[in-house]
C-alpha positions as CSV (number, residue, x, y, z in Angstrom):
1,M,-114.0,-75.9,-82.8
2,I,-113.7,-72.8,-80.6
3,V,-110.2,-72.3,-79.2
4,R,-110.2,-71.5,-75.5
5,N,-107.9,-68.7,-74.5
6,V,-107.2,-70.4,-71.2
7,A,-105.6,-73.4,-73.0
8,A,-102.1,-71.7,-73.5
9,E,-102.0,-70.6,-69.9
10,L,-103.0,-74.0,-68.7
11,M,-100.1,-75.6,-70.6
12,S,-97.8,-73.0,-69.2
13,R,-98.9,-73.7,-65.6
14,L,-98.4,-77.5,-66.1
15,E,-94.8,-76.7,-67.1
16,E,-94.3,-74.7,-63.9
17,A,-96.2,-76.5,-61.1
18,P,-96.5,-80.1,-60.0
19,A,-100.3,-79.8,-59.9
20,V,-102.8,-77.4,-61.5
21,A,-106.4,-77.0,-60.4
22,L,-108.6,-75.9,-63.3
23,L,-111.8,-74.5,-61.7
24,G,-115.1,-73.5,-63.4
25,P,-118.8,-74.2,-63.4
26,R,-120.1,-77.5,-64.7
27,Q,-120.4,-77.8,-68.5
28,V,-118.0,-74.9,-69.2
29,G,-115.6,-77.1,-71.1
30,K,-113.0,-78.1,-68.5
31,T,-113.1,-81.8,-69.4
32,T,-112.9,-81.2,-73.1
33,L,-109.9,-79.0,-72.7
34,A,-108.2,-81.4,-70.3
35,L,-108.6,-84.3,-72.7
36,D,-107.2,-82.3,-75.5
37,I,-104.1,-81.5,-73.5
38,G,-103.9,-85.2,-72.4
39,E,-103.6,-86.2,-76.0
40,T,-100.4,-84.2,-76.3
41,M,-98.5,-86.1,-73.6
42,P,-98.6,-89.4,-71.7
43,S,-101.6,-89.1,-69.4
44,I,-104.4,-90.9,-67.7
45,Y,-108.0,-89.6,-67.1
46,L,-110.2,-90.5,-64.2
47,D,-113.8,-89.2,-63.8
48,L,-114.5,-89.4,-60.1
49,E,-118.2,-89.4,-60.8
50,S,-117.8,-92.8,-62.5
51,D,-118.2,-95.8,-60.2
52,A,-115.6,-97.7,-62.3
53,D,-113.0,-94.9,-61.9
54,Q,-113.8,-94.6,-58.2
55,A,-113.2,-98.4,-57.9
56,R,-109.7,-97.9,-59.4
57,L,-109.0,-95.6,-56.5
58,T,-110.0,-98.0,-53.7
59,D,-106.3,-97.7,-52.8
60,P,-105.5,-94.3,-54.4
61,E,-101.9,-94.1,-53.3
62,L,-101.1,-97.5,-54.8
63,Y,-102.9,-96.8,-58.1
64,L,-101.6,-93.3,-58.6
65,S,-98.1,-94.3,-57.7
66,A,-98.1,-96.7,-60.6
67,H,-98.8,-93.7,-63.0
68,Q,-96.3,-91.2,-61.7
69,D,-94.7,-91.1,-65.2
70,K,-97.9,-89.6,-66.6
71,L,-100.1,-86.5,-66.2
72,V,-102.9,-87.7,-64.0
73,I,-106.2,-85.9,-64.8
74,L,-108.7,-86.1,-62.0
75,D,-112.2,-84.8,-62.9
76,E,-114.7,-83.6,-60.3
77,V,-112.2,-84.0,-57.4
78,H,-114.7,-82.9,-54.9
79,R,-116.2,-86.4,-55.0
80,L,-113.1,-87.7,-53.1
81,P,-112.1,-84.9,-50.7
82,G,-109.8,-87.1,-48.7
83,L,-107.7,-87.5,-51.9
84,F,-106.0,-84.2,-51.3
85,Q,-103.9,-85.6,-48.4
86,I,-102.7,-88.4,-50.6
87,L,-101.9,-86.1,-53.5
88,R,-99.6,-84.0,-51.2
89,G,-97.5,-87.1,-50.4
90,L,-97.4,-88.2,-54.1
91,I,-96.4,-84.7,-55.2
92,D,-93.6,-84.5,-52.6
93,K,-92.4,-88.0,-53.6
94,G,-92.4,-86.9,-57.3
95,R,-90.4,-83.9,-56.4
96,R,-87.7,-86.0,-54.6
97,A,-87.5,-88.2,-57.7
98,G,-86.9,-85.1,-59.9
99,R,-90.3,-84.6,-61.4
100,R,-91.2,-81.1,-60.2
101,T,-93.9,-80.2,-62.7
102,G,-96.9,-81.6,-64.6
103,Q,-97.9,-84.4,-62.2
104,F,-101.6,-83.7,-61.7
105,L,-104.4,-81.8,-63.4
106,L,-107.4,-81.4,-61.0
107,L,-110.8,-80.4,-62.5
108,G,-113.4,-78.9,-60.1
109,S,-116.7,-77.2,-60.2
110,A,-116.2,-75.1,-57.1
111,S,-113.7,-72.9,-55.4
112,I,-110.6,-74.7,-54.1
113,D,-111.8,-74.0,-50.5
114,S,-114.9,-76.0,-51.1
115,L,-113.0,-78.8,-52.9
116,A,-110.4,-79.3,-50.2
117,Q,-112.9,-80.4,-47.6
118,S,-110.3,-82.6,-45.9
119,G,-108.5,-79.5,-44.6
120,E,-105.5,-80.2,-47.0
121,S,-105.2,-77.3,-49.4
122,L,-102.0,-78.4,-51.2
123,A,-100.6,-75.0,-50.5
124,G,-97.4,-74.4,-52.3
125,R,-97.9,-77.5,-54.5
126,V,-100.8,-76.4,-56.8
127,S,-101.5,-73.6,-59.2
128,Y,-105.1,-72.4,-59.5
129,L,-106.6,-71.4,-62.9
130,E,-110.2,-70.4,-63.5
131,M,-112.1,-71.3,-66.7
132,G,-115.2,-69.3,-67.4
133,P,-117.9,-69.6,-70.1
134,L,-117.0,-68.5,-73.7
135,N,-116.2,-64.8,-74.0
136,A,-116.2,-62.2,-76.7
137,L,-112.5,-62.7,-77.5
138,E,-113.1,-66.4,-78.2
139,I,-116.2,-66.1,-80.5
140,G,-115.6,-63.0,-82.5
141,E,-117.4,-59.7,-82.9
142,Q,-120.1,-61.0,-85.3
143,E,-121.4,-63.4,-82.6
144,L,-121.6,-60.8,-79.7
145,N,-125.4,-60.5,-79.7
146,H,-125.8,-64.3,-79.9
147,L,-123.3,-64.6,-76.9
148,W,-125.3,-62.0,-74.9
149,V,-128.6,-63.8,-75.3
150,H,-127.5,-67.5,-75.1
151,G,-124.6,-67.0,-72.8
152,G,-121.1,-68.6,-73.0
153,F,-121.8,-72.2,-71.9
154,P,-120.8,-74.1,-75.0
155,D,-123.9,-76.3,-75.2
156,S,-126.2,-73.3,-74.8
157,F,-124.1,-71.1,-77.2
158,L,-124.0,-73.8,-79.9
159,A,-127.6,-75.0,-79.5
160,S,-129.5,-75.4,-82.8
161,N,-132.0,-72.7,-82.0
162,D,-133.1,-70.2,-79.3
163,R,-135.7,-72.6,-77.8
164,A,-133.1,-75.4,-77.4
165,S,-130.6,-73.0,-75.8
166,L,-133.2,-71.7,-73.3
167,R,-134.2,-75.3,-72.4
168,W,-130.6,-76.2,-71.8
169,R,-130.1,-73.3,-69.5
170,Q,-133.3,-74.0,-67.6
171,D,-132.2,-77.6,-67.1
172,F,-128.8,-76.5,-66.1
173,I,-130.2,-74.2,-63.4
174,R,-132.5,-77.0,-62.1
175,T,-129.7,-79.5,-62.0
176,Y,-127.5,-77.2,-60.0
177,L,-130.2,-76.4,-57.5
178,E,-131.4,-80.0,-57.0
179,R,-128.2,-82.0,-57.4
180,D,-125.0,-80.0,-57.2
181,V,-125.8,-77.6,-54.3
182,P,-126.9,-80.4,-51.9
183,M,-123.7,-82.3,-52.8
184,L,-121.3,-79.4,-52.3
185,G,-123.1,-77.3,-49.7
186,P,-125.6,-77.3,-46.9
187,R,-129.2,-78.5,-47.4
188,I,-131.1,-75.6,-48.8
189,A,-134.6,-75.6,-50.3
190,A,-134.1,-75.5,-54.0
191,E,-137.0,-73.1,-54.5
192,T,-135.6,-70.6,-51.9
193,L,-132.2,-70.6,-53.5
194,R,-133.7,-70.2,-56.9
195,R,-135.6,-67.1,-55.7
196,F,-132.4,-65.7,-54.3
197,W,-130.5,-66.4,-57.5
198,T,-133.3,-64.8,-59.5
199,M,-133.2,-61.7,-57.2
200,L,-129.4,-61.4,-57.9
201,A,-130.2,-61.5,-61.6
202,H,-132.7,-58.7,-61.2
203,H,-130.0,-56.7,-59.3
204,Q,-127.2,-57.5,-61.8
205,S,-124.2,-55.3,-61.2
206,G,-125.9,-53.7,-58.2
207,L,-124.5,-53.0,-54.8
208,L,-125.1,-55.8,-52.3
209,N,-127.7,-54.9,-49.7
210,A,-128.2,-58.1,-47.7
211,S,-131.0,-56.6,-45.6
212,D,-133.1,-56.0,-48.7
213,F,-132.6,-59.6,-49.9
214,A,-133.4,-60.9,-46.4
215,R,-136.7,-59.0,-46.2
216,G,-137.7,-60.2,-49.7
217,L,-137.0,-63.9,-48.8
218,G,-138.1,-63.7,-45.2
219,L,-134.6,-64.7,-44.0
220,D,-132.0,-63.1,-41.8
221,S,-128.9,-61.3,-43.3
222,K,-126.5,-64.0,-42.1
223,T,-128.4,-66.6,-44.1
224,I,-128.3,-64.4,-47.2
225,A,-124.6,-64.0,-46.7
226,N,-124.2,-67.8,-46.6
227,Y,-126.4,-68.2,-49.7
228,L,-124.2,-65.7,-51.6
229,D,-121.0,-67.4,-50.4
230,L,-122.3,-70.7,-51.7
231,L,-123.1,-69.3,-55.2
232,V,-119.7,-67.5,-55.3
233,D,-117.9,-70.8,-54.3
234,L,-119.8,-72.6,-57.1
235,L,-118.4,-70.0,-59.5
236,L,-121.9,-69.0,-60.6
237,V,-121.9,-65.5,-59.1
238,R,-119.0,-63.0,-59.0
239,R,-118.6,-60.7,-56.0
240,L,-116.7,-57.6,-57.2
241,E,-115.1,-56.1,-54.1
242,P,-114.9,-52.3,-54.0
243,W,-111.8,-50.3,-54.8
244,H,-110.9,-47.1,-53.0
245,S,-107.5,-45.4,-52.5
246,N,-108.4,-45.3,-48.8
247,S,-108.0,-48.9,-47.6
248,P,-110.3,-48.6,-44.5
249,K,-113.1,-47.2,-46.7
250,R,-112.6,-50.0,-49.2
251,L,-113.3,-52.5,-46.4
252,V,-116.6,-51.0,-45.4
253,K,-118.0,-50.4,-48.8
254,S,-120.4,-52.9,-50.3
255,P,-119.4,-55.2,-53.2
256,R,-121.2,-55.4,-56.6
257,I,-122.8,-58.7,-57.5
258,Y,-122.9,-60.3,-60.9
259,V,-124.4,-63.5,-62.2
260,R,-121.4,-64.6,-64.2
261,D,-123.2,-65.7,-67.4
262,S,-125.6,-63.5,-69.3
263,G,-127.5,-66.5,-70.7
264,L,-128.2,-67.6,-67.1
265,V,-129.4,-64.1,-66.3
266,H,-131.9,-64.2,-69.1
267,A,-133.1,-67.7,-68.2
268,L,-133.5,-66.7,-64.5
269,L,-135.5,-63.6,-65.5
270,G,-137.7,-65.6,-67.8
């Protein structure tokens, strides 16, 4: 079993805040880590992509109030965006009762701005923690080349052979484009977004030039900016903002763009 470095920090956050949002792409290992932590304390796990678990939350305030003595783990919280307003009330109720930490662990596959579609951000009540794919510190120096080729998603990294790993990554990309993007973002043609994602892989670590991408895809620069925002919100692409000692210059310089996982880069590039 590979020990995730984020585990200790997650436990620390749960001891400090009433709610912790653990954010990361799908299949990165959030659920496995959350269940492991849940075994160390009284807890209840709800998968909001499960019809049975959604049925339990027909009256979420009543159901969750009955479990305020436990850590409540809510997986894929974007499926019930209206839940955030109820969580705010439950967190405040728990605080008044003397339980100021460790009430909720929220798992999400997008940035918190995308998850809190109801307009309730839980500001001041939730601590945000990001979980990425496996990294070099977690797998050891002897596996660095394997990590570079297969990437850090556990199912891809631990696949039985190169072919199985590549097939997993190809299926992952297709699922995101055809299922997850339409669910979390606007309706975008899967093939168009795939071409954009592939172009980003070709320009890995390069400076963003929205006009070049727009010409290549036959779109306008504003649409390219929206596509990039979507992939950043889905935690699949990192936008590294420039640094300059002169703050005004920092604001006008272009960011660098990275597809977050090297295995996905190789899959996108074929």
